Residue frames relative to the residue before (quaternion, step in Angstrom):
aa qw qx qy qz dx dy dz
M 1.0000 0.0000 0.0000 0.0000 0.00 0.00 0.00
I 0.4033 -0.7098 0.5266 0.2372 3.53 -0.96 0.84
E 0.3393 -0.7479 0.5413 0.1804 3.57 -1.02 0.88
A 0.6592 -0.5377 0.3734 0.3701 3.54 -1.23 0.60
V 0.6187 0.5628 -0.3262 0.4405 3.54 1.04 -0.82
E 0.6476 0.5237 -0.3045 0.4622 3.57 1.01 -0.75
I 0.6347 0.5069 -0.3184 0.4887 3.54 1.08 -0.69
E 0.6630 0.5147 -0.3117 0.4454 3.58 0.95 -0.87
Q 0.6650 0.4969 -0.2988 0.4708 3.61 1.17 -0.48
M 0.5143 0.6457 -0.4106 0.3874 3.61 1.26 -0.25
S 0.4867 -0.6020 0.5389 0.3321 3.53 -1.26 0.49
G 0.6849 -0.4590 0.3592 0.4372 3.56 -1.27 0.20
A 0.6586 0.5183 -0.2897 0.4622 3.55 0.95 -1.01
E 0.6520 0.4984 -0.3258 0.4694 3.64 0.95 -0.76
K 0.6505 0.4963 -0.3396 0.4638 3.61 0.95 -0.77
V 0.6460 0.4883 -0.3539 0.4680 3.65 0.91 -0.69
Q 0.6410 0.5267 -0.3328 0.4483 3.58 0.94 -0.79
A 0.6387 0.5216 -0.3148 0.4700 3.56 1.03 -0.85
M 0.6411 0.5161 -0.3084 0.4769 3.63 0.98 -0.90
E 0.6554 0.5040 -0.3299 0.4555 3.63 0.93 -0.81
L 0.6428 0.5068 -0.3183 0.4783 3.61 1.00 -0.85
L 0.6537 0.4971 -0.3195 0.4727 3.64 0.92 -0.76
W 0.6541 0.5099 -0.3283 0.4520 3.59 0.88 -0.89
R 0.6527 0.5125 -0.3148 0.4607 3.64 0.95 -0.92
S 0.6530 0.5058 -0.3156 0.4670 3.58 0.96 -0.83
M 0.6868 0.4705 -0.2902 0.4719 3.62 0.87 -0.84
A 0.6462 0.5276 -0.3245 0.4459 3.64 1.06 -0.67
L 0.5902 0.5886 -0.3712 0.4091 3.59 1.15 -0.43
E 0.7840 0.1736 -0.0703 0.5919 3.56 1.24 -0.59
P 0.0319 -0.8606 0.5068 0.0396 3.57 0.58 1.06
N 0.6188 0.5742 -0.3592 0.3979 3.59 1.10 -0.54
K 0.6184 0.5578 -0.3298 0.4446 3.55 1.23 -0.45
M 0.6549 0.4809 -0.3094 0.4940 3.59 1.27 -0.32
E 0.0482 -0.7883 0.6128 0.0270 3.58 -0.90 0.93
S 0.4568 -0.6848 0.4961 0.2761 3.52 -0.91 0.93
P 0.5403 -0.6122 0.4488 0.3631 3.56 -1.11 0.64
G 0.6577 -0.5389 0.3592 0.3847 3.55 -1.21 0.54
W 0.6482 0.5285 -0.3436 0.4272 3.59 0.97 -0.65
H 0.5633 0.5567 -0.3932 0.4670 3.61 1.20 -0.41
K 0.6594 0.5064 -0.3103 0.4609 3.63 0.90 -0.88
K 0.6499 0.5321 -0.3236 0.4356 3.58 0.96 -0.74
I 0.6645 0.4944 -0.2866 0.4815 3.53 1.00 -0.93
L 0.6206 0.5266 -0.3228 0.4831 3.63 1.02 -0.80
A 0.6770 0.4930 -0.3138 0.4474 3.58 0.77 -0.89
H 0.6196 0.5331 -0.3279 0.4736 3.59 1.08 -0.84
R 0.6962 0.4741 -0.2902 0.4543 3.61 0.80 -0.97
L 0.6398 0.5124 -0.3332 0.4659 3.58 0.95 -0.78
A 0.6282 0.5274 -0.3280 0.4687 3.60 0.98 -0.80
K 0.6514 0.4951 -0.3253 0.4740 3.66 0.95 -0.74
V 0.6410 0.4948 -0.3280 0.4865 3.63 0.98 -0.68
A 0.6651 0.5088 -0.3095 0.4505 3.57 0.89 -0.87
S 0.7166 0.4357 -0.2668 0.4749 3.59 1.05 -0.72
G 0.5287 -0.6509 0.3848 0.3855 3.58 1.33 -0.04
K 0.5791 0.5961 -0.3527 0.4299 3.55 1.29 0.26
G 0.4083 0.7251 -0.4666 0.2996 3.57 1.23 0.19
E 0.2693 -0.7489 0.5850 0.1562 3.54 -1.11 0.70
F 0.0910 -0.7849 0.6128 0.0058 3.51 -0.85 1.08
L 0.1282 -0.7913 0.5965 0.0403 3.51 -0.98 0.93
T 0.4613 -0.6016 0.5546 0.3430 3.58 -1.26 0.43
L 0.6701 -0.4729 0.3774 0.4300 3.51 -1.28 0.25
A 0.6559 0.5213 -0.3124 0.4477 3.56 0.94 -0.84
Q 0.6367 0.5016 -0.3272 0.4857 3.61 0.99 -0.81
L 0.6602 0.4967 -0.3293 0.4572 3.64 0.86 -0.82
K 0.6535 0.5168 -0.3328 0.4416 3.60 0.87 -0.75
K 0.6375 0.5309 -0.3012 0.4701 3.50 1.09 -0.91
R 0.6640 0.5014 -0.2978 0.4681 3.60 0.96 -0.85
L 0.6571 0.4989 -0.2939 0.4827 3.58 1.00 -0.80
A 0.6311 0.5239 -0.3432 0.4576 3.59 1.03 -0.68
K 0.6397 0.5321 -0.3274 0.4477 3.56 0.98 -0.72
R 0.6390 0.5383 -0.3187 0.4476 3.56 1.09 -0.73
T 0.7412 0.4104 -0.2327 0.4775 3.59 0.98 -0.79
A 0.5520 0.6239 -0.3837 0.3984 3.61 1.25 -0.15
């Protein structure tokens, strides 16, 4: 098992490569991966908002602007 300290010592490129390897491995067996319960709750809430006509939709530009404000 890899330790957190080992990950912290990796370069940025090594971390990206590790993430890509993990993603490929997980993608080979998607049925073995289950989303956490909180993901399902958020999705259900968002779908209910859309169904009730209260869903909010943003363009990509609007989303980028909103995210930029959060990090400023």
